[in-house]
Every structure is written in structure tokens, then in C-alpha cells.
DSSP file (Angstrom, degrees, kcal/mol; ACC not computed):
  #  RESIDUE AA STRUCTURE BP1 BP2  ACC     N-H-->O    O-->H-N    N-H-->O    O-->H-N    TCO  KAPPA ALPHA  PHI   PSI    X-CA   Y-CA   Z-CA
    1    1 A M              0   0    0      0, 0.0     2,-0.9     0, 0.0    41,-0.3   0.000 360.0 360.0 360.0 120.3    0.0    0.0    0.0
    2    2 A G     >  -     0   0    0      1,-0.2     4,-3.2    39,-0.1     5,-0.2  -0.837 360.0-173.3-103.7  94.3    1.5    3.3   -1.0
    3    3 A G  H  > S+     0   0    0     -2,-0.9     4,-2.5     1,-0.2    -1,-0.2   0.873  83.8  46.2 -57.2 -41.7   -0.5    5.8    1.0
    4    4 A S  H  > S+     0   0    0      2,-0.2     4,-2.2     1,-0.2    -1,-0.2   0.928 114.3  47.7 -68.3 -44.2    1.0    8.8   -0.7
    5    5 A D  H  > S+     0   0    0      1,-0.2     4,-2.7     2,-0.2    -2,-0.2   0.921 113.0  49.6 -61.2 -43.4    0.5    7.4   -4.1
    6    6 A Y  H  X S+     0   0    0     -4,-3.2     4,-1.6     2,-0.2     6,-0.2   0.937 109.9  49.7 -61.6 -46.8   -3.0    6.4   -3.3
    7    7 A S  H  <>S+     0   0    0     -4,-2.5     5,-3.5    -5,-0.2    -1,-0.2   0.895 114.1  45.7 -62.7 -38.2   -3.9    9.9   -1.9
    8    8 A M  H ><5S+     0   0    0     -4,-2.2     3,-1.7     4,-0.2     5,-0.3   0.906 108.5  57.4 -67.7 -40.0   -2.5   11.5   -5.1
    9    9 A G  H 3<5S+     0   0    0     -4,-2.7    -2,-0.2     1,-0.3    -1,-0.2   0.772 109.2  44.5 -63.7 -27.0   -4.2    9.1   -7.3
   10   10 A I  T 3<5S-     0   0    0     -4,-1.6    -1,-0.3    -5,-0.1    -2,-0.2   0.248 123.3-102.0-101.6  13.1   -7.7   10.0   -5.9
   11   11 A G  T < 5S+     0   0    0     -3,-1.7    -3,-0.2    -5,-0.1    -2,-0.1   0.755  95.1 108.0  78.9  24.3   -6.9   13.7   -6.0
   12   12 A R    > < +     0   0    0     -5,-3.5     3,-1.8    -6,-0.2    -4,-0.2  -0.290  46.9 178.3-128.6  48.4   -6.2   14.1   -2.3
   13   13 A A  T 3   +     0   0    0     -5,-0.3    -8,-0.1     1,-0.3    -9,-0.1  -0.191  68.5  22.3 -53.8 139.3   -2.4   14.7   -2.3
   14   14 A G  T 3  S+     0   0    0    -10,-0.2     3,-0.3     1,-0.1    -1,-0.3   0.440  96.6  98.3  83.6  -0.2   -0.9   15.3    1.1
   15   15 A E    X   +     0   0    0     -3,-1.8     3,-2.4     1,-0.2     6,-0.3   0.066  36.4 127.6-106.6  24.7   -3.8   13.6    2.9
   16   16 A R  T 3  S+     0   0    0      1,-0.3    -1,-0.2     5,-0.1    -3,-0.0   0.823  78.4  41.8 -50.0 -37.6   -2.2   10.2    3.4
   17   17 A Y  T 3  S+     0   0    0     -3,-0.3    -1,-0.3     4,-0.1    -2,-0.1   0.204  83.3 127.9-101.1  16.1   -2.9   10.3    7.2
   18   18 A S  S <> S-     0   0    0     -3,-2.4     4,-2.2     1,-0.1     5,-0.2  -0.388  72.0-114.4 -68.2 151.9   -6.4   11.6    7.0
   19   19 A P  H  > S+     0   0    0      0, 0.0     4,-1.4     0, 0.0    -1,-0.1   0.873 115.2  53.1 -55.1 -39.6   -9.0    9.5    8.9
   20   20 A E  H  > S+     0   0    0      1,-0.2     4,-1.3     2,-0.2     5,-0.1   0.907 111.6  44.2 -64.9 -41.6  -10.8    8.6    5.7
   21   21 A L  H  > S+     0   0    0     -6,-0.3     4,-2.6     1,-0.2    -1,-0.2   0.800 106.8  60.1 -75.6 -27.5   -7.7    7.3    4.0
   22   22 A R  H  X S+     0   0    0     -4,-2.2     4,-2.6     2,-0.2    -1,-0.2   0.855 101.8  55.0 -65.6 -33.4   -6.5    5.4    7.1
   23   23 A V  H  X S+     0   0    0     -4,-1.4     4,-2.2    -5,-0.2    -2,-0.2   0.930 110.2  45.1 -63.1 -45.1   -9.8    3.4    6.8
   24   24 A V  H  X S+     0   0    0     -4,-1.3     4,-2.4     2,-0.2    -2,-0.2   0.931 112.5  51.8 -63.1 -46.3   -8.9    2.4    3.3
   25   25 A E  H  X S+     0   0    0     -4,-2.6     4,-2.5     1,-0.2     5,-0.2   0.929 110.0  48.3 -56.5 -48.2   -5.3    1.6    4.3
   26   26 A R  H  X S+     0   0    0     -4,-2.6     4,-2.9     1,-0.2     5,-0.3   0.909 110.3  51.8 -60.8 -42.8   -6.5   -0.6    7.1
   27   27 A R  H  X S+     0   0    0     -4,-2.2     4,-2.2     2,-0.2    -1,-0.2   0.900 109.8  49.8 -61.8 -40.7   -8.9   -2.4    4.8
   28   28 A V  H  X S+     0   0    0     -4,-2.4     4,-2.4     2,-0.2    -2,-0.2   0.947 114.6  43.3 -62.4 -49.1   -6.1   -3.1    2.3
   29   29 A F  H  X S+     0   0    0     -4,-2.5     4,-2.4     1,-0.2     5,-0.2   0.924 115.1  48.0 -65.9 -44.7   -3.7   -4.4    4.9
   30   30 A E  H  X S+     0   0    0     -4,-2.9     4,-2.4    -5,-0.2    -1,-0.2   0.883 112.4  49.9 -64.5 -37.4   -6.4   -6.6    6.7
   31   31 A T  H  X S+     0   0    0     -4,-2.2     4,-2.0    -5,-0.3     6,-0.2   0.920 110.3  50.0 -66.5 -43.6   -7.6   -8.0    3.3
   32   32 A A  H  <>S+     0   0    0     -4,-2.4     5,-3.0     2,-0.2     4,-0.4   0.936 112.7  46.5 -59.7 -46.9   -4.0   -8.9    2.3
   33   33 A I  H ><5S+     0   0    0     -4,-2.4     3,-1.4     1,-0.2    -1,-0.2   0.921 110.7  52.6 -62.0 -44.0   -3.4  -10.6    5.6
   34   34 A K  H 3<5S+     0   0    0     -4,-2.4    -1,-0.2     1,-0.3    -2,-0.2   0.847 110.9  47.9 -60.2 -34.8   -6.7  -12.5    5.4
   35   35 A L  T 3<5S-     0   0    0     -4,-2.0    -1,-0.3     2,-0.2    -2,-0.2   0.415 120.4-108.5 -87.8   1.5   -5.8  -13.7    1.9
   36   36 A G  T < 5S+     0   0    0     -3,-1.4    -3,-0.2    -4,-0.4    -2,-0.1   0.660  76.0 134.1  82.2  15.8   -2.3  -14.8    3.0
   37   37 A V      < -     0   0    0     -5,-3.0    -1,-0.2    -6,-0.2    -2,-0.2  -0.884  55.0-135.1 -99.7 113.7   -0.5  -12.1    1.2
   38   38 A P        -     0   0    0      0, 0.0     2,-0.1     0, 0.0    19,-0.1  -0.551  24.3-151.5 -72.9 109.4    2.2  -10.5    3.5
   39   39 A P        -     0   0    0      0, 0.0    20,-0.7     0, 0.0    19,-0.5  -0.377   3.1-138.0 -78.1 158.6    1.8   -6.8    3.1
   40   40 A R  E     -a   59   0A   0     18,-0.1     2,-0.4    17,-0.1    20,-0.2  -0.976  14.4-154.3-118.1 127.9    4.7   -4.3    3.6
   41   41 A A  E     -a   60   0A   0     18,-2.4    20,-2.7    -2,-0.5     2,-0.6  -0.807  12.4-133.5-102.3 141.0    4.1   -1.1    5.4
   42   42 A E  E     +a   61   0A   0     -2,-0.4     2,-0.3   -41,-0.3    20,-0.2  -0.842  36.1 175.1 -92.3 121.4    6.1    2.1    4.9
   43   43 A I  E     -a   62   0A   0     18,-2.8    20,-2.4    -2,-0.6     3,-0.1  -0.897  32.6-179.2-129.3 156.3    7.1    3.5    8.3
   44   44 A N  S    S+     0   0    0     -2,-0.3     2,-0.3     1,-0.2    -1,-0.1   0.461  74.1  37.7-124.2 -13.7    9.2    6.4    9.6
   45   45 A T  S  > S-     0   0    0      1,-0.1     4,-1.6    18,-0.0    -1,-0.2  -0.918  77.3-116.0-138.4 162.5    8.7    5.9   13.4
   46   46 A S  H  > S+     0   0    0     -2,-0.3     4,-2.3     1,-0.2     5,-0.1   0.826 115.4  60.1 -67.1 -30.9    8.4    3.2   16.0
   47   47 A D  H  > S+     0   0    0      1,-0.2     4,-1.9     2,-0.2    -1,-0.2   0.898 103.9  50.0 -62.4 -39.2    4.8    4.4   16.7
   48   48 A Q  H  > S+     0   0    0      1,-0.2     4,-1.8     2,-0.2    -1,-0.2   0.890 108.3  53.3 -65.7 -38.2    3.9    3.7   13.1
   49   49 A A  H  X S+     0   0    0     -4,-1.6     4,-3.2     1,-0.2     5,-0.2   0.928 107.0  52.0 -61.1 -44.5    5.5    0.2   13.4
   50   50 A K  H  X S+     0   0    0     -4,-2.3     4,-2.6     1,-0.2    -1,-0.2   0.906 105.9  54.5 -58.9 -44.1    3.3   -0.5   16.5
   51   51 A Y  H  X S+     0   0    0     -4,-1.9     4,-0.7     1,-0.2    -1,-0.2   0.926 115.7  38.2 -55.0 -47.8    0.2    0.5   14.6
   52   52 A F  H  X>S+     0   0    0     -4,-1.8     5,-2.3     2,-0.2     4,-0.9   0.874 112.7  55.7 -76.0 -37.7    0.9   -2.0   11.8
   53   53 A L  H ><5S+     0   0    0     -4,-3.2     3,-1.0     1,-0.2    -2,-0.2   0.913 105.2  53.7 -59.1 -42.2    2.3   -4.7   14.1
   54   54 A D  H 3<5S+     0   0    0     -4,-2.6    -1,-0.2     1,-0.3    -2,-0.2   0.780 107.4  52.4 -62.2 -25.9   -1.0   -4.6   16.0
   55   55 A M  H 3<5S-     0   0    0     -4,-0.7    -1,-0.3    -3,-0.5    -2,-0.2   0.640 126.2-101.8 -83.5 -16.6   -2.8   -5.1   12.7
   56   56 A G  T <<5S+     0   0    0     -3,-1.0     2,-0.2    -4,-0.9    -3,-0.2   0.438  72.2 144.1 109.2   1.2   -0.6   -8.2   11.9
   57   57 A V      < +     0   0    0     -5,-2.3    -1,-0.3     1,-0.1   -17,-0.1  -0.539  18.5 172.5 -74.9 138.3    1.9   -6.7    9.5
   58   58 A R        +     0   0    0    -19,-0.5     2,-0.4    -2,-0.2    -1,-0.1   0.376  53.8  75.7-127.3  -0.2    5.4   -8.1    9.8
   59   59 A H  E     -a   40   0A   0    -20,-0.7   -18,-2.4     2,-0.0     2,-0.4  -0.956  58.8-177.2-120.3 134.7    7.2   -6.5    6.8
   60   60 A F  E     -a   41   0A   0     -2,-0.4     2,-0.6   -20,-0.2   -18,-0.2  -0.958  29.3-150.8-134.9 147.4    8.4   -2.9    6.7
   61   61 A C  E     -a   42   0A   0    -20,-2.7   -18,-2.8    -2,-0.4     2,-1.3  -0.984  29.2-143.9-107.4 119.1   10.1   -0.4    4.5
   62   62 A I  E     -a   43   0A   0     -2,-0.6   -18,-0.2   -20,-0.2     6,-0.1  -0.684  53.9 -54.8 -95.1  91.6   11.8    1.9    6.9
   63   63 A G  S    S-     0   0    0    -20,-2.4     2,-0.2    -2,-1.3   -20,-0.1   0.120  76.3 -70.3  67.4 171.7   11.6    5.4    5.4
   64   64 A T     >  -     0   0    0      1,-0.1     4,-2.7    -3,-0.1     5,-0.2  -0.627  44.9-107.6 -94.4 160.6   12.7    6.3    2.0
   65   65 A D  H  > S+     0   0    0      1,-0.2     4,-2.5    -2,-0.2     5,-0.2   0.910 120.4  48.4 -53.6 -45.7   16.4    6.5    1.1
   66   66 A I  H  > S+     0   0    0      1,-0.2     4,-2.7     2,-0.2    -1,-0.2   0.878 111.1  50.5 -66.8 -36.7   16.4   10.3    0.9
   67   67 A N  H  > S+     0   0    0      2,-0.2     4,-2.6     1,-0.2    -1,-0.2   0.914 110.2  50.0 -66.1 -42.1   14.6   10.5    4.3
   68   68 A I  H  X S+     0   0    0     -4,-2.7     4,-2.1     2,-0.2    -2,-0.2   0.935 113.7  45.5 -60.8 -46.5   17.2    8.2    5.9
   69   69 A L  H  X S+     0   0    0     -4,-2.5     4,-2.9    -5,-0.2     5,-0.2   0.921 111.8  51.6 -63.1 -44.0   20.1   10.2    4.5
   70   70 A H  H  X S+     0   0    0     -4,-2.7     4,-2.6     1,-0.2    -2,-0.2   0.926 110.2  48.5 -60.3 -45.1   18.5   13.5    5.5
   71   71 A Q  H  X S+     0   0    0     -4,-2.6     4,-2.2     2,-0.2     5,-0.3   0.901 112.1  49.5 -62.6 -40.2   18.0   12.3    9.1
   72   72 A W  H  X>S+     0   0    0     -4,-2.1     4,-3.7     2,-0.2     5,-0.6   0.945 112.8  46.4 -63.4 -47.5   21.6   11.0    9.2
   73   73 A W  H  X5S+     0   0    0     -4,-2.9     4,-1.9     1,-0.2     5,-0.4   0.904 111.9  51.7 -62.1 -40.2   23.0   14.3    7.9
   74   74 A K  H  <5S+     0   0    0     -4,-2.6     4,-0.3    -5,-0.2    -1,-0.2   0.901 121.0  32.2 -63.6 -41.0   20.8   16.3   10.3
   75   75 A V  H  <5S+     0   0    0     -4,-2.2     4,-0.3    -5,-0.2    -2,-0.2   0.893 135.9  22.7 -83.9 -42.6   22.0   14.3   13.3
   76   76 A Q  H  X5S+     0   0    0     -4,-3.7     4,-2.4    -5,-0.3     5,-0.2   0.604  97.3  90.1-102.8 -14.7   25.5   13.5   12.3
   77   77 A G  H  X<S+     0   0    0     -4,-1.9     4,-2.5    -5,-0.6     5,-0.2   0.872  87.2  47.6 -56.8 -46.8   26.4   16.1    9.8
   78   78 A E  H  > S+     0   0    0     -5,-0.4     4,-2.3    -4,-0.3    -1,-0.2   0.914 113.1  48.8 -65.1 -42.7   27.9   18.8   12.1
   79   79 A D  H  > S+     0   0    0     -4,-0.3     4,-2.2     2,-0.2    -1,-0.2   0.899 112.2  49.2 -63.4 -39.6   30.0   16.3   13.9
   80   80 A L  H  X S+     0   0    0     -4,-2.4     4,-2.3     2,-0.2    -2,-0.2   0.911 109.2  52.6 -65.2 -41.5   31.3   14.9   10.6
   81   81 A R  H  X S+     0   0    0     -4,-2.5     4,-1.4    -5,-0.2    -2,-0.2   0.918 110.4  47.8 -59.6 -44.3   32.1   18.4    9.4
   82   82 A K  H  X S+     0   0    0     -4,-2.3     4,-0.8     1,-0.2    -1,-0.2   0.902 110.9  51.2 -64.1 -41.0   34.1   19.1   12.6
   83   83 A A  H  < S+     0   0    0     -4,-2.2     3,-0.5     1,-0.2     4,-0.3   0.883 110.1  49.7 -64.3 -37.6   36.0   15.8   12.2
   84   84 A L  H >< S+     0   0    0     -4,-2.3     3,-1.0     1,-0.2    -1,-0.2   0.764  97.3  69.1 -73.8 -25.1   36.9   16.6    8.6
   85   85 A E  H 3< S+     0   0    0     -4,-1.4    -1,-0.2     1,-0.3    -2,-0.2   0.855 102.8  45.0 -61.9 -33.9   38.1   20.1    9.5
   86   86 A G  T 3<        0   0    0     -4,-0.8    -1,-0.3    -3,-0.5    -2,-0.2   0.500 360.0 360.0 -87.7  -3.8   41.1   18.7   11.3
   87   87 A A    <         0   0    0     -3,-1.0    -1,-0.2    -4,-0.3    -2,-0.1   0.477 360.0 360.0 -80.5 360.0   41.9   16.1    8.6
């Protein structure tokens, strides 16, 4: 389930986490599990993992590549810059 893609596809870009779209998302995941198809959820936080784990989802995509890199740079970037200044 690509929540962002789905919201854009129905003309509601940026509403991935709206209550109405969460209902659709839950129905997709529950249907997949019921049919024996292991769904994969895209998550960015442990709270999001808990939501899906409680639903029965066991496969995750942890953020997008660019988000992972951005978070690393945001947290580690200044320290790396300081380390490189002395090199």
C-alpha cells in the first residue's frame, strides 16, 4: 500500500494520514493478511510500526532512502564536518 501514491491518485495529495484514507489503508492491509499475502508497510517511526504490528503486518520499509540520508545528515552532519576540518 502506497499511502501517498493512493492519496495523489484519488486527487487528495498530502492527505495520506487523514482519517478517511486510514480506513482504506487498514482495509487493504487486513484484506491482504486475510488472503495470505504478506503486506509491507512504509514507516518512519516506531509508533507507526506499532500501529501496523498490532494489525498483523510483519514486513516494513523503513523510510525512503532520501529521508534516511536526511536524518543522518541532520543528526551526524555537524560532527562529521568538525571531524573533517582537522583532517
